[in-house]
N, C-alpha and C positions, 0 to 999 in steps of 0.2 A: 531337461531337454537340451541344455547347453553344456552337458558334460562331455569330456573327451571320450569318444567311442572306443571301446575295447572289444576286440574280437577274441573269443575263446574257442579252442578246438578240443574235442574230446574223441577218444577212441573207445568204441564200444564193441566188445567181442560179439561175433555172430552167434545167434542162438541156434542150438541144435534142433533138428526135427524131432517132434515127439515120437516116443517109441510106438511102433505099430501095435495095433490091437492083436489079440491072440490069433485072429484069423487074418493072416497076412498074404495068403496066396491069391493074388488077383491075376487072372489069366492075361496073356499077352494079346488077346483079341476079343472082340465082342463088345456089347454095350456095357457101360460102367455106371455105378452110382456114385454120388458125391462123397466128399470127405469133410473133415473138420478143419480147425483153424491153424494159424501160424502166429507165434508169439502171443498166444492167449486170445487172439481176436478171430472169431469165426470168419472163414473165407469160403464162399460157395465155390464148389467145383461143378463142372458141367454134368448134367444128368441127361438121360435119354439116349438117342441113337449114338453109337460109338463108331470108332474106326478099327480096322484090323490091319495087321502087318505081319511080315515074316522077317524075323531077325536072323542075321548070319549065325551059323551053327557055333562059332567060337565065342560069341557074346554070351555072357553069363547072366541069366535073369536073377535079380535080387528081389527081396520082398518090397512091395510097394509101401508107400507111407500114406498119411492122411491126405497129402497134397498131390501125390504122384499116382497116375494111372498104371505106370510100369516103370521099372528101373533096370538098367543093364550095366554091368561092368564090361568094359571093352579092354581085353588084356593088352598090356604093353609088353614089348620084348625087352626085358631087363629093366624097365622103368616102371613108373606108376601106371595103374590102369586108368582108362578114360571112364567118364561117367555119363551115361545117357539117361536123361530124365524125360518122361512123357507126362505132360499135364494137360488138362482141359478146363477152361473156365467159361462161364456164361458170357454172352455178348462179345464185344470186340476188345475188352479189357484195356481200354485206353487208346486203341488203334495201333496200326502197324509201326508208325514212326516211334511212338513211345516205347513199344516193346523192343524194337531194334536198338534204340538208344540205351535201354536198360541192359541189354546183353552187351553192348559195346562198353558200358561202364564196368561190367563184370570182368572184362579183360583189360581194364585201364586205358580204354580208348575214348577220345572226346565224342560228345554227341554230334549227330548229323543234323543239318538243317533240312527242312522239307524238300528243297530242291536237289539235295544230294542223295536222297533215298533211292531213286531209280538206279543210280550207279552202284549202289551197295547191295542191291537185292537182285537175285536171279529168279525169274518167274518160270514156274513149271506147271504143267497140267498133267495130273496123274489120276487115271481112273475117274475122271470127272471132277476131281478136287483141284482147287487153285492153291498152289504151294508157293510161298515166299521163302526162298532159300538164301542163307547168308553164311559167310566164312570170314571170321575175324581173328586176327593174330596180334598179340601184344608186342611182338618183336621178331627178329630173325634168328635168335638163338634156339637151339633144339629144345631147351627146357622152358622156353617162353610159353605163356598161357595162350591157348587157342580155343576157338569155339566154332562148331558147325551147328547151324540151327535151321529149323523150318517152322513156319507159322502157317497153320491150315484152318481156315474158317470152315465150319461144317455144322449143320443142324442147329443154328442159333448159338453156337459156342465157338471158341477158338482153341485149337489144339496146338501145343508147343512140343517140338522134338529138339532137345538141346543136348549136344555131345560136347563135353568139356574135357580138356586134357592138355598135354604138352604139344608143342608144335610138331615135334618129331613123330609122336604117336598119331596125331590127327592127319599129318601128311600121308602116312601109310594107310590110315583107316578111311580117308576121304572117299575112295571109290566104293568101299563097302557101305558107307553111310548113304551115298547117292543111290546105290542099288537098293538099299533098305527103303528109302523114300519112295522108290518106284513101286514098292509092294503095297503102299497105303491104299485102302479103299473103304468105302462105307460098309459097316457090318452086315447090312441087309443084302448087299450085292453078292451074287453067286461067284 
């Protein structure tokens, strides 16, 4: 107990998503069933009523994974593509502040305090859904990391729509992402 404290730091590479099962085609709309784990630990995904959406025609749908309800590549003009992941998990998954701070950490931004959340989140109402929309950038350079995200509680689950890419790409794609969010609706709604 009286030893000189020593702090050690380790870098651990990110684990890759497990390879999707043979049946990888999950439709871009309609109710979805759950998936399996991440890093060998089972993680429940939301089951039951789902959400539907209409993706822009130039977004390229990719095979979903165990954790993702849908995945899209958002083409970059001469640069890397953006990645749109759509996930849903039971309950509130730690709450809005925790999820916003998790996303901020992914673009190397410091966490927000509870009192700063209101200034970082734009609130939208879309087809009866309450959407918390965020736009985070790691810097001013065109190749800086940027994230556009939406958190949508629905049917006892929380849906996450996260578009990651370079600042230059997401600056151009932001209007299309916002238009995409306006197409969200419950699957049972006509």
